[in-house]
Each structure stands twice: as structure tokens, then as C-alpha cells.
C-alpha positions as CSV (number, residue, x, y, z in Angstrom):
1,M,61.0,193.4,81.3
2,V,63.7,194.9,79.0
3,I,61.3,197.6,77.8
4,F,60.3,198.4,81.4
5,W,63.9,198.8,82.3
6,F,64.5,201.2,79.4
7,D,61.5,203.3,80.5
8,L,63.1,203.7,83.9
9,C,66.3,204.8,82.2
10,L,64.4,207.4,80.2
11,D,62.6,208.7,83.2
12,R,65.8,209.2,85.0
13,G,67.7,210.7,82.1
14,K,65.2,213.0,80.4
15,N,67.4,216.1,81.1
16,G,70.6,214.3,80.0
17,T,72.4,214.6,76.7
18,G,71.6,210.9,75.8
19,Y,67.9,211.2,76.2
20,R,67.0,211.5,72.5
21,T,69.3,208.6,71.6
22,L,67.8,206.5,74.4
23,K,64.3,207.3,73.2
24,R,65.2,206.1,69.7
25,F,66.7,202.9,71.2
26,N,63.6,202.3,73.2
27,Q,61.4,202.7,70.2
28,L,63.6,200.4,68.1
29,I,63.7,197.8,70.9
30,A,59.9,198.0,71.3
31,S,59.4,197.4,67.6
32,L,61.8,194.5,67.6
33,A,60.1,193.0,70.6
34,V,56.8,193.0,68.7
35,C,58.5,191.3,65.7
36,V,60.0,188.7,68.0
37,S,56.6,188.0,69.7
38,M,54.9,187.7,66.3
39,S,57.5,185.5,64.7
40,A,58.4,183.3,67.7
41,V,55.2,181.3,67.3
42,A,54.3,179.9,63.9
43,S,51.1,177.9,63.6
44,V,51.7,174.2,63.0
45,E,48.6,172.2,61.9
46,N,48.0,168.5,61.6
47,V,45.1,166.1,61.3
48,G,43.1,168.3,63.7
49,T,43.1,170.9,60.9
50,Y,43.2,169.0,57.6
51,N,41.1,166.2,56.3
52,L,44.0,165.0,54.2
53,I,47.8,165.5,54.5
54,L,50.1,163.8,52.0
55,K,53.8,164.1,51.6
56,N,53.6,162.9,48.0
57,D,50.8,162.5,45.5
58,L,47.0,162.4,45.5
59,N,44.9,160.3,43.1
60,T,41.2,159.9,43.9
61,S,37.8,160.1,42.3
62,S,35.8,160.9,45.5
63,D,35.0,164.0,47.4
64,I,37.0,165.3,50.4
65,E,34.8,167.3,52.7
66,G,37.6,169.2,54.6
67,R,40.9,170.9,53.8
68,I,43.8,169.2,52.0
69,M,47.5,169.8,52.2
70,I,49.5,168.0,49.4
71,G,53.3,168.1,49.5
72,G,53.6,166.5,46.0
73,N,51.1,166.7,43.1
74,I,47.4,166.2,42.5
75,D,47.8,163.6,39.8
76,M,44.4,162.6,38.5
77,A,44.1,163.2,34.8
78,G,40.6,163.2,33.5
79,K,39.1,163.2,37.0
80,S,37.4,165.8,39.1
81,L,38.1,166.7,42.8
82,D,35.5,168.3,45.0
83,V,36.9,169.7,48.3
84,A,35.8,171.6,51.4
85,S,32.0,171.1,51.3
86,R,32.1,170.8,55.2
87,I,34.2,173.8,56.2
88,A,32.9,177.2,57.3
89,A,32.7,180.0,54.8
90,D,34.0,182.5,57.3
91,P,36.9,182.9,58.0
92,V,38.2,182.1,54.5
93,V,41.0,179.6,54.7
94,D,43.3,177.7,52.3
95,A,41.1,174.7,51.4
96,V,43.5,173.3,48.8
97,T,47.2,173.7,49.2
98,V,49.4,171.9,46.7
99,V,53.2,172.3,46.7
100,G,53.6,170.7,43.2
101,D,51.5,170.4,40.1
102,I,47.8,169.9,39.6
103,T,46.7,167.6,36.8
104,A,43.0,167.0,36.7
105,N,39.9,167.8,34.8
106,D,38.9,170.2,37.5
107,V,39.5,171.0,41.2
108,K,36.5,172.6,42.9
109,T,36.2,174.1,46.4
110,Q,32.8,174.8,48.0
111,N,34.5,177.2,50.4
112,G,38.1,178.5,50.7
113,N,41.2,179.3,48.7
114,I,43.1,177.2,46.2
115,V,46.8,177.7,46.5
116,Y,49.4,175.9,44.3
117,G,53.1,176.1,43.7
118,G,53.7,174.2,40.4
119,N,51.9,174.0,37.0
120,I,48.2,173.5,36.5
121,G,48.1,173.0,32.7
122,S,44.5,172.9,31.5
123,T,43.1,172.1,34.9
124,N,40.0,174.1,35.7
125,L,40.2,175.6,39.2
126,I,36.7,176.4,40.4
127,L,35.4,178.4,43.4
128,N,31.8,177.7,44.2
129,G,31.9,179.8,47.4
130,S,34.1,182.4,49.0
131,G,37.8,182.2,48.3
132,S,40.5,182.9,45.7
133,V,43.0,181.1,43.4
134,S,46.7,181.9,43.6
135,Q,50.1,180.5,42.7
136,Q,52.7,181.0,45.4
137,S,56.4,180.3,45.8
138,Q,57.1,176.6,45.9
139,T,59.8,177.2,48.5
140,T,57.4,179.0,50.8
141,L,54.8,176.3,50.4
142,Q,57.4,173.5,50.9
143,N,58.5,175.1,54.1
144,Q,54.9,175.4,55.3
145,F,54.3,171.7,54.4
146,D,57.5,170.5,56.0
147,A,56.5,172.1,59.4
148,I,53.1,170.4,59.2
149,Y,54.4,167.0,58.2
150,Q,57.1,167.2,61.0
151,S,54.2,167.7,63.4
152,V,52.5,164.6,62.0
153,I,55.7,162.6,62.6
154,D,56.2,164.0,66.1
155,D,52.7,163.2,67.1
156,S,53.0,159.6,65.7
157,N,56.3,159.1,67.6
158,Y,54.8,160.4,70.8
159,Y,51.6,158.4,70.7
160,K,53.4,155.1,70.1
161,T,55.3,155.5,73.4
162,L,52.1,155.7,75.5
163,A,51.3,153.0,77.9
164,A,48.0,151.1,77.3
165,N,45.1,151.5,79.6
166,G,42.9,149.3,77.6
167,T,42.9,145.9,75.9
168,F,41.9,144.5,72.6
169,N,39.9,141.2,72.9
170,T,40.6,139.0,69.9
171,S,39.0,135.8,71.2
172,D,36.1,136.1,68.7
173,M,37.3,137.3,65.3
174,N,33.7,138.2,64.4
175,N,33.4,140.4,67.5
176,L,36.8,142.0,68.1
177,K,36.4,144.3,71.0
178,F,38.2,147.3,72.5
179,E,37.8,147.1,76.3
180,S,38.7,149.5,79.1
181,T,37.6,150.3,82.6
182,S,40.0,153.3,82.9
183,S,38.6,156.6,84.0
184,D,41.6,158.5,82.4
185,D,40.9,161.4,80.1
186,L,42.8,159.6,77.3
187,L,42.4,155.9,76.4
188,V,45.3,154.1,74.7
189,F,45.3,150.7,73.0
190,N,48.4,149.1,71.7
191,I,47.6,146.3,69.2
192,N,49.1,144.4,66.4
193,G,48.2,145.0,62.8
194,T,47.6,141.3,62.2
195,D,44.7,141.5,64.7
196,L,42.9,143.7,62.2
197,L,43.2,141.7,59.0
198,N,39.7,140.4,59.1
199,G,36.6,140.5,61.3
200,S,34.5,143.2,62.8
201,F,35.4,145.4,65.8
202,S,33.5,147.4,68.3
203,F,33.9,149.1,71.7
204,G,33.0,147.3,74.9
205,F,32.1,150.7,76.5
206,T,30.6,154.0,75.4
207,P,33.4,156.3,74.2
208,T,33.4,159.7,75.8
209,V,37.1,160.7,75.7
210,P,39.9,160.7,73.0
211,I,41.2,157.3,72.1
212,I,44.6,156.4,70.6
213,I,45.0,153.1,68.9
214,N,48.6,152.3,68.2
215,V,48.9,149.6,65.5
216,A,52.3,147.8,65.6
217,G,53.8,146.2,62.5
218,T,55.9,146.8,59.4
219,G,55.7,146.4,55.7
220,A,52.3,146.1,54.0
221,L,49.0,145.8,55.8
222,N,45.7,145.0,53.9
223,L,42.7,145.6,56.1
224,N,39.5,143.7,55.5
225,S,38.0,144.4,58.9
226,K,35.4,147.0,59.7
227,A,33.7,148.7,62.5
228,F,30.3,147.7,63.8
229,G,28.1,148.2,66.9
230,N,29.0,151.3,68.9
231,F,32.2,152.0,66.8
232,T,30.1,154.3,64.7
233,K,30.7,157.4,62.6
234,Q,29.3,159.4,65.5
235,V,32.4,158.6,67.6
236,A,34.9,158.9,64.8
237,S,36.2,162.3,65.9
238,L,37.3,160.7,69.2
239,V,39.5,158.1,67.6
240,L,43.0,158.2,66.1
241,W,44.7,155.2,64.6
242,N,48.5,155.4,64.6
243,F,50.1,153.1,62.0
244,F,53.5,154.3,63.0
245,D,55.8,151.9,61.1
246,Y,53.8,150.5,58.2
247,T,54.9,151.4,54.7
248,S,51.8,150.4,52.8
249,I,48.1,150.2,54.0
250,G,45.1,149.1,52.1
251,F,41.6,149.9,53.5
252,N,39.6,147.2,51.7
253,G,36.5,147.1,53.9
254,D,33.4,149.2,53.6
255,G,34.6,152.4,55.2
256,W,36.7,153.3,58.2
257,N,36.0,155.3,61.3
258,G,38.6,157.5,63.0
259,S,41.5,159.5,61.9
260,V,44.7,157.9,60.6
261,L,48.4,158.7,61.2
262,A,50.6,156.7,58.8
263,P,53.6,159.0,58.1
264,N,55.6,156.3,56.4
265,A,52.9,154.6,54.4
266,D,51.3,154.8,51.0
267,I,47.6,154.3,51.3
268,T,45.0,152.8,49.0
269,S,41.3,152.3,49.6
270,G,38.3,150.5,48.3
271,T,34.7,151.7,48.7
272,G,32.7,153.5,51.3
273,S,34.0,156.4,53.4
274,L,36.7,157.3,55.8
275,D,35.3,159.3,58.7
276,G,38.3,161.4,60.0
277,G,41.4,163.1,58.8
278,F,44.5,161.2,57.7
279,A,48.1,161.8,57.0
280,A,50.3,159.6,54.9
281,L,53.0,159.5,52.2
282,S,50.4,159.2,49.3
283,Y,46.8,158.2,48.7
284,T,45.2,156.4,45.8
285,G,41.6,155.4,46.1
286,T,37.9,155.9,45.9
287,V,36.9,156.4,49.5
288,E,35.1,159.6,50.3
289,L,36.8,161.5,53.2
290,H,34.4,162.9,55.8
291,N,35.6,165.9,57.8
292,Q,35.3,164.4,61.3
293,L,38.7,165.5,62.7
294,F,40.6,164.3,65.8
295,T,41.5,167.5,67.6
296,Y,43.2,166.2,70.8
297,E,46.6,167.7,71.5
298,P,49.2,165.9,73.7
299,P,49.8,167.5,77.2
300,G,52.4,170.3,77.1
301,E,52.0,170.9,73.4
302,T,51.2,174.5,72.2
303,P,49.4,175.3,69.0
304,G,52.6,176.6,67.5
305,V,56.3,176.0,67.3
306,D,59.2,178.2,68.4
307,V,61.1,179.9,65.6
308,P,64.6,180.9,66.8
309,A,65.6,184.4,66.0
310,P,69.2,184.9,67.2
311,P,70.0,188.0,65.2
312,V,67.1,189.8,66.8
313,F,68.1,188.6,70.2
314,F,71.6,189.9,69.8
315,L,70.3,193.2,68.5
316,L,68.2,193.5,71.6
317,F,71.1,192.7,73.8
318,G,73.3,195.1,71.9
319,G,70.7,197.9,72.4
320,L,70.7,197.2,76.1
321,I,74.5,197.5,76.3
322,A,74.5,200.7,74.3
323,T,71.8,202.2,76.4
324,M,73.8,201.4,79.6
325,A,76.8,203.1,78.1
326,L,74.9,206.2,77.2
327,R,73.3,206.3,80.6
328,R,76.8,206.4,82.2
329,R,77.9,209.3,79.9
330,S,74.8,211.3,80.8
């Protein structure tokens, strides 16, 4: 609208003494408007993008099929890390992003870039497919990570406020069952972590829409339960577990289906696989992470965040005032 108004001014004042100045103002404002539109939205990614997001350190001896974003270090001396075997070769993306140091025998990507901010010592960084290796500013990487992790925290805080439209039947610990007759396009279950300590769980229906499972509790949670029946790997991309207040979680069973938000927790694992992305403080374990990501976005969310740009705004406003003054003179 501002640019359109300037054009009107120019049309009316082409024979006036201020035309050339007005034209320069119009070109400047147009350029600034483009800058504002480009910088006002910065992409914020989460477990719908990454297989693993950690605020602190990673120590594993198993493969991670998708992309990883590590706010701390890859701290796994003598071990090898194989990443991104299940992401597309085109477009090329940052498959491994590490704000801190990398200490390992080697880190290998099947596709994508390796980006790090700290020291790599004698670690071999290997590209088996398309991509590049680069060291970037830790400040830049930290800012990128902070935005992503804030999105993780915001999503976790939002999901925990949702009202349940399903129930968790714990009458038979060998057949724990998520049940719902809701026709909503999002199913929500609010359960207690103690309900998951042992036993096997399944769905009492066929999942077809995204499912949020909010798990209440604090402190440490050691899970020996596991999915069975129709709670399969095939539905893992529909499920997100929100362990919103736990500070430590151990996945001790044979695998886990569904993505995990645990923004306040250090996570350990036993054997098997975890089908889905997860975000936590740190991860130490041997579970292979499968790239079956939960891509649901809460209503009203956009794929980016607003980045305020007050200096540009005031420059735009100043240009408008100056143009009006020149118009009066002409």
C-alpha cells in the first residue's frame, strides 16, 4: 500500500522539482520493503524436520536415518555415526548441524551437508552422497538452534493444555489401550507416566489422524512398556508423545513408536529402534532412530516466526514523511 501511494505521488509530480528525489525515495522504499518481506519470516523447524534435536550432547552407536540438530557436542570417542540415509538427495540440506565440538571416529552422511561450529580434532567427516562440509560461526549456529529449540518448548507447552478426547484404559496391564470414538481431526490423550512403566499398549481403533499423547509426571521415568497390535511402526508418523515435565527418561523396552517431545529431559535407550523424531536435552543410547516424523502443526501456526525490524520500519515511515514534504514544495 505504501509503494502504491508513492507511485500516485510520482504520477502527479513528474513535472515538479521534487520528482527525481521522489523517484529515488520510491526505489529505496521498494528495496527496503523487499528486505522486510524477506527477513520478517525466518524458518523455524522442529520434530517435523529433524530426526533428532538435542540442546546438549549426543552419544550413540546406532544410525540416525534423518537430519540432526545438536546444540552441544557429538561426544562419542571411538564410535562412528551414520546419518541421513533416509532423506532426499535433492534439495541438499544440512543433515548434521552441531553447534559445539565433534569427537568421534567418524561422522558420515549418506546425503546432505555437515555443519559444525567447534573443533573436530581427528574426527573424519565423510560425505557418501551430495553435500559439503563447513565450519560456521558458533554464534550463528547457536541463534539458529535457539529458535528451533524454542519452537520445541512452545509446541510442548501448547500440546499439554489440550483437552482430551480419548481415554487410556489401564484395567489390563498386559493390554493397555488407547480408546476414542471422537471424529475430530486431532486426537488427544492425557495420561500419567506411571501408567506406562510396564505392560504393552495398543489402539482400540485404527489411527487415521494425528495423535497427541501428553504424559504427566516429573523426575525420572523408566519405561519398560512397549507397543503391540495396531500400534505399529506404520502409524508412528501420526503419533507424538509429549513428556512435558520429566527430567530423565529411559526407553528400556524393545523399541518405541512415535515422535517424542521431552524438552526438559535427558534420554537414554536400550535396544531396538525409535520410529519418529525426538527432541530432548541430551541422548545416550543404542537405539536406531528411524525417520518417521510427526508433521502436524497446531492451528494458527505458520511455518516461520516474525522477526521484528523496527529500524527498517522507521526508515520507511521517515521516507513517507519526507516524500509528503517534497510533494508540498512541488
